[in-house]
C-alpha positions in Angstrom: 0.0 0.0 0.0 1.1 3.6 -0.5 3.3 5.1 2.2 3.1 8.8 1.5 1.0 11.4 -0.4 2.0 12.7 -3.7 2.2 16.4 -3.2 0.9 17.8 -6.5 -0.9 16.3 -9.5 0.9 18.9 -11.6 4.3 17.3 -10.9 5.2 14.5 -13.3 6.0 11.4 -11.2 9.4 9.7 -11.4 7.8 6.3 -11.1 4.3 6.0 -12.6 1.8 3.4 -11.4 0.0 3.3 -14.8 -1.2 5.1 -17.8 -4.7 5.4 -19.4 -5.0 6.6 -23.0 -7.0 6.1 -26.2 -4.5 3.2 -27.0 -5.4 1.3 -23.8 -4.5 0.9 -20.1 -1.2 -0.3 -18.8 0.3 -0.5 -15.3 3.5 -1.2 -13.5 2.2 -4.5 -12.1 4.6 -7.0 -10.4 4.5 -9.9 -12.7 6.3 -13.2 -11.9 9.7 -13.2 -13.8 9.8 -17.0 -14.5 6.2 -16.9 -15.9 7.2 -14.1 -18.3 10.2 -16.2 -19.4 8.1 -19.3 -19.9 5.6 -17.4 -22.1 8.5 -16.1 -24.2 9.7 -19.7 -24.6 6.2 -20.8 -25.7 5.9 -18.0 -28.3 8.5 -15.2 -28.6 6.8 -11.9 -27.8 4.2 -13.3 -25.4 6.4 -12.8 -22.4 6.9 -9.1 -23.2 3.1 -8.7 -23.7 2.5 -10.4 -20.4 4.6 -7.9 -18.5 3.1 -4.9 -20.3 5.9 -4.2 -22.9 3.4 -4.3 -25.8 5.6 -2.7 -28.4 8.4 -5.2 -27.8 5.9 -8.0 -27.8 4.3 -7.0 -31.1 7.7 -6.7 -32.9 8.8 -10.1 -31.6 5.5 -11.7 -32.6 5.9 -10.5 -36.1 9.5 -11.7 -36.1 8.3 -15.1 -35.0 5.7 -15.4 -37.7 8.1 -14.4 -40.4 11.2 -16.4 -39.4 9.4 -19.5 -38.2 7.5 -19.7 -41.5 10.5 -19.1 -43.6 12.4 -21.8 -41.8 9.4 -24.2 -41.6 10.3 -24.7 -38.0 6.8 -25.7 -36.8 6.5 -28.4 -39.4 10.0 -29.7 -38.6 9.1 -29.8 -34.8 5.8 -31.7 -35.5 7.6 -34.2 -37.7 10.2 -34.7 -35.1 7.6 -35.5 -32.4 6.0 -38.0 -34.8 9.3 -39.7 -35.2 9.9 -38.7 -38.8 13.3 -37.2 -38.3 14.6 -37.5 -41.8 11.6 -35.6 -43.2 12.1 -33.0 -40.4 15.7 -32.4 -41.4 14.8 -32.2 -45.0 12.1 -29.6 -44.7 13.9 -27.3 -42.2 15.5 -24.3 -43.9 18.8 -24.1 -42.0 19.6 -20.5 -43.1 16.5 -19.1 -41.5 16.6 -21.5 -38.6 20.1 -20.2 -37.6 18.7 -16.7 -37.4 16.0 -17.9 -35.0 18.3 -19.2 -32.2 19.8 -15.9 -30.9 16.5 -13.9 -30.9 14.6 -16.8 -29.3 17.1 -16.9 -26.4 17.0 -13.1 -26.1 13.2 -13.1 -25.8 13.4 -15.4 -22.8 16.2 -13.6 -21.1 14.9 -10.1 -21.7 11.3 -10.8 -20.6 12.6 -12.3 -17.3 15.0 -9.3 -16.8 12.3 -6.8 -17.5 9.9 -8.5 -15.1 12.5 -8.1 -12.4 13.0 -4.4 -13.2 9.2 -3.8 -13.3 8.9 -5.3 -9.8 11.5 -2.7 -8.5 9.7 0.1 -10.3 6.4 -1.0 -8.8 7.8 -0.8 -5.3 9.1 2.8 -5.9 5.8 3.8 -7.5 4.0 2.7 -4.4 6.4 4.7 -2.2 6.0 7.8 -4.4 2.2 7.3 -4.5 1.7 9.4 -7.6 -1.9 9.8 -8.8 -3.3 8.0 -11.8 -5.9 9.9 -13.9 -8.9 7.5 -13.9 -10.3 8.7 -17.3 -9.2 10.0 -20.6 -11.6 11.7 -23.0 -10.5 12.4 -26.6 -12.1 12.8 -29.9 -11.6 9.1 -30.7 -12.6 7.5 -27.5 -13.8 7.8 -23.9 -11.4 5.6 -21.8 -12.5 5.0 -18.1 -10.6 3.0 -15.5 -13.4 0.9 -14.2 -13.8 -2.6 -12.7 -14.6 -5.5 -14.9 -14.9 -9.3 -14.5 -11.7 -11.2 -15.4 -13.7 -14.3 -16.2 -15.8 -12.4 -18.7 -12.7 -11.2 -20.4 -11.4 -14.8 -20.7 -14.8 -16.0 -22.0 -14.8 -13.4 -24.8 -11.3 -14.5 -25.8 -12.4 -18.1 -25.8 -15.0 -17.2 -28.4 -12.6 -15.1 -30.5 -9.1 -14.1 -29.3 -8.8 -10.3 -29.1 -12.3 -9.7 -27.9 -11.2 -10.2 -24.3 -8.5 -7.6 -24.7 -10.9 -5.1 -26.2 -13.3 -5.8 -23.3 -10.4 -5.0 -20.9 -9.8 -1.7 -22.6 -6.6 -2.5 -24.5 -7.6 -1.1 -27.9 -4.3 -1.6 -29.7 -3.5 -5.0 -28.2 -7.0 -6.3 -28.9 -6.9 -5.1 -32.5 -3.6 -6.7 -33.1 -4.5 -10.0 -31.4 -7.8 -10.1 -33.4 -6.0 -9.4 -36.7 -3.3 -11.9 -36.2 -5.8 -14.6 -35.2 -7.9 -14.0 -38.3 -4.8 -14.0 -40.5 -3.2 -17.2 -39.1 -6.6 -19.0 -39.2 -6.9 -18.1 -42.8 -3.4 -19.3 -43.7 -3.9 -22.5 -41.7 -7.4 -23.2 -43.2 -8.4 -23.6 -39.6 -12.1 -22.7 -40.1 -12.6 -25.4 -42.7 -10.7 -27.8 -40.6 -12.9 -27.0 -37.6 -16.1 -27.6 -39.6 -14.8 -30.9 -41.0 -13.8 -32.0 -37.5 -17.1 -31.3 -35.9 -19.0 -32.8 -38.8 -17.0 -36.1 -38.3 -15.0 -35.9 -41.5 -11.6 -36.3 -39.8 -9.7 -37.5 -42.9 -10.7 -34.4 -44.8 -9.9 -32.2 -41.8 -6.3 -33.6 -41.6 -5.9 -33.2 -45.4 -7.2 -29.6 -45.4 -5.1 -28.1 -42.5 -1.7 -26.4 -43.1 0.7 -27.9 -40.5 3.1 -25.0 -40.4 0.5 -22.3 -39.8 -1.8 -24.4 -37.7 0.8 -25.0 -35.0 0.8 -21.3 -34.1 -2.8 -21.5 -33.0 -2.7 -23.5 -29.8 -0.2 -21.2 -28.1 -1.9 -18.1 -29.5 -5.3 -19.3 -28.3 -4.2 -20.2 -24.8 -2.3 -16.9 -24.3 -5.1 -14.7 -25.6 -7.4 -16.3 -23.0 -4.8 -15.9 -20.2 -3.7 -12.4 -21.2 -7.3 -11.1 -21.2 -7.8 -12.5 -17.7 -4.6 -11.1 -16.4 -5.0 -7.6 -18.0 -8.5 -7.2 -16.5 -7.2 -8.3 -13.1 -4.4 -5.8 -13.3 -6.7 -2.9 -14.3 -8.9 -3.8 -11.3 -5.9 -3.6 -9.0 -4.9 -0.3 -10.5 -8.4 1.0 -9.8 -8.3 -0.1 -6.2 -4.8 1.5 -5.7 -5.9 4.8 -7.1 -9.1 4.9 -5.0 -7.2 4.1 -1.9 -4.9 7.0 -2.7 -7.8 9.3 -3.3 -9.6 8.4 0.0 -6.5 8.8 2.1 -5.7 12.2 0.5 -9.3 13.3 1.0 -9.2 12.4 4.7 -5.9 14.2 5.2 -7.3 17.4 3.7 -10.3 17.4 6.0 -8.7 19.4 8.9 -11.9 20.8 10.4 -13.4 19.0 13.4 -16.5 16.9 13.2 -19.7 18.9 14.1 -21.9 17.2 16.6 -25.2 18.5 18.1 -27.6 17.0 20.6 -29.7 15.3 17.9 -26.7 13.8 16.0 -26.5 10.2 15.0 -23.7 8.1 13.6 -24.0 5.5 10.9 -21.2 3.2 9.8 -21.3 1.3 6.4 -19.0 -0.9 4.4 -18.5 -1.0 0.6 -16.1 -2.5 -1.9 -14.0 -0.4 -4.2 -16.1 1.0 -7.0 -17.2 4.3 -8.5 -20.2 4.1 -6.1 -17.9 5.0 -3.1 -17.2 8.5 -4.5 -20.7 8.9 -5.8 -22.0 8.0 -2.3 -19.8 10.6 -0.6 -21.1 13.2 -3.1 -24.8 12.2 -2.4 -24.3 12.5 1.3 -22.8 15.9 1.0 -25.8 17.0 -1.1 -28.0 16.1 1.9 -26.3 18.9 3.8 -23.8 16.8 5.7 -20.5 18.6 6.1 -17.5 16.9 4.4 -15.6 16.5 7.6 -18.5 14.5 9.0 -18.0 11.9 6.3 -15.1 9.6 7.1 -14.3 7.2 4.2 -11.1 5.1 4.5 -9.9 1.9 2.9 -9.7 -1.2 5.1 -6.5 -3.2 5.5 -7.8 -6.8 4.9 -6.0 -9.5 6.7 -7.2 -12.3 4.4 -4.2 -13.7 2.5 -6.0 -16.7 1.0 -5.3 -17.6 -2.6 -8.1 -17.9 -5.0 -8.2 -20.0 -8.2 -10.5 -17.5 -9.9 -10.2 -13.8 -9.2 -13.4 -11.8 -9.5 -14.4 -8.1 -10.0 -14.5 -7.9 -6.2 -11.2 -9.7 -5.3 -7.7 -9.8 -6.6 -5.1 -11.7 -4.5 -1.9 -10.5 -6.3 -1.0 -13.8 -7.8 -2.7 -16.3 -10.0 -3.0 -20.1 -9.5 -4.0 -20.1 -13.2 -0.4 -19.5 -14.2 0.4 -23.2 -14.0 -3.0 -24.2 -15.4 -2.6 -22.1 -18.5 1.0 -23.3 -19.0 -0.2 -26.9 -18.9 -3.1 -26.0 -21.3 -0.6 -24.5 -23.8 1.8 -27.5 -23.7 -0.8 -30.2 -24.1 -2.8 -28.2 -26.7 0.4 -28.0 -28.8 1.1 -31.7 -28.3 -2.5 -32.6 -29.0 -2.5 -30.7 -32.2 0.8 -32.3 -33.4 -0.2 -35.9 -32.7 -3.7 -35.1 -33.9 -2.3 -34.9 -37.5 -2.0 -38.7 -37.3 -4.7 -39.7 -34.8 -8.3 -40.4 -35.9 -10.0 -37.3 -34.5 -7.6 -34.8 -36.1 -5.7 -31.8 -34.8 -8.7 -29.7 -33.8 -10.3 -32.2 -31.5 -7.0 -33.4 -30.0 -5.8 -29.9 -29.6 -8.9 -28.9 -27.7 -8.8 -32.0 -25.5 -5.1 -31.2 -24.8 -6.1 -27.7 -23.8 -8.7 -28.8 -21.3 -6.7 -31.7 -19.9 -3.5 -29.7 -19.6 -5.4 -26.9 -17.9 -6.7 -29.2 -15.1 -3.4 -31.0 -14.8 -1.6 -27.7 -14.4 -4.2 -26.5 -11.9 -3.9 -29.7 -9.8 -0.1 -29.3 -9.7 -0.4 -25.6 -8.7 -2.9 -26.6 -5.9 -0.6 -29.4 -4.7 2.5 -27.3 -4.3 0.6 -24.3 -2.9 1.5 -23.7 0.8 -1.6 -21.7 1.5 -5.2 -22.6 1.7 -6.8 -22.1 -1.7 -10.4 -21.2 -2.4 -12.1 -21.8 -5.8 -13.8 -18.4 -6.3 -13.1 -15.1 -4.5 -16.0 -13.7 -2.6 -17.0 -10.1 -2.3 -15.5 -8.4 0.7 -15.6 -5.1 2.6 -12.9 -2.8 1.3 -14.0 0.7 2.4 -15.5 1.8 5.7 -17.7 4.9 5.7 -18.7 6.7 8.9 -21.3 9.5 8.7 -22.2 11.8 11.6 -25.4 13.7 10.8 -28.7 14.9 12.2 -31.1 12.1 13.1 -33.7 13.6 10.7 -31.5 12.5 7.8 -31.4 8.8 8.9 -34.0 7.5 6.4 -32.6 9.4 3.5 -29.1 8.3 4.3 -30.0 4.6 4.6 -31.9 4.8 1.3 -28.8 6.3 -0.4 -26.6 3.5 1.1 -28.8 0.8 -0.3 -29.0 2.4 -3.7 -25.2 2.8 -4.0 -24.5 -0.9 -3.2 -23.4 -0.7 0.5 -22.7 -4.2 1.8 -24.1 -3.4 5.2 -24.5 -0.6 7.8 -25.1 -0.1 11.5 -26.6 2.8 13.4 -24.4 3.4 16.4 -26.3 3.6 19.7 -26.0 6.7 21.8 -24.0 6.2 25.0 -23.3 8.7 27.8 -19.6 9.4 28.5 -18.5 9.7 32.2 -15.3 11.1 33.5 -13.4 8.9 35.9 
């Protein structure tokens, strides 16, 4: 949590927490270095996109598509796994393959290194506690830092990769992912292969698909689902951090004493982080309650339990789904490769590998976890609001609390104070 107030919004911070623009939302979020390195190993460029270095990621993804295709690397790998080593050696373009090695190693090393540096920057950004502008209005778009469901982001990417990124507010990333998915599917004849597979014509499906282009799809599909989930989660975290800063700064600026009369009453309510917190404060002030009589502060939750699925109401700072999505990627690729020779074809075996790998990776993550793990994160109290006002405003205040999504409230009883 932030340790000090940033003195002026007009001063450019040395260590920014995040940025919101028409191009999308990005933040200095402490990603796990080895996870970034692994995604770079799975598909060069993915590790950089995972840690928020989108420009690097997009350049490396284009490099991967060009050099991999020119060297026929995917086809050679698939033939090797099928035991057809002579064919693999013959089809591999060694001139292009030699260009691949150094950049591939660089992708893994640099994504790991950058993740470490971003962690350091995150710590310094928290200490500096600079504000993040929660909205950006331009001629082209209205971008608002709001809270969304990570699961819905993943579901949209399951339907079509790129839609989850657009849902999360990453316009450029979502457009690029959607465009590359359509292009690779076209080159791989994936849509026709999909139709033949689900109509039961497996021989035609195997004959239609382009091995080289198709083997890009399992990694791309799994990462699009995972990245949509992660980016929404990180945006929700950025929203919470910024609202915590706002509430603490607001409280520090209220230097006047609380006004109390003989007919005063005190109501305490709890809420989660959302735009309704700030709207509620404004609504109460419109009732005539002085600002200093409205105390709104973030709670320091002691629950350190890890959740399998983060929700709009809860982010635990790490994801058990890291291992699950890694397993899904590995087994989806293997399923697609062996599916070229098995009866059901690469589509069915690739999807089966995706599902089985996901649950196998999840089981491994849960087995090695040292903390108690819960399946779905529950809604929890994150902000406490204390209002001291005239008793005549009780009914109106309670009505406002209910309409703004307060999780609960209590009307404090009056007690006499005696001096001892």
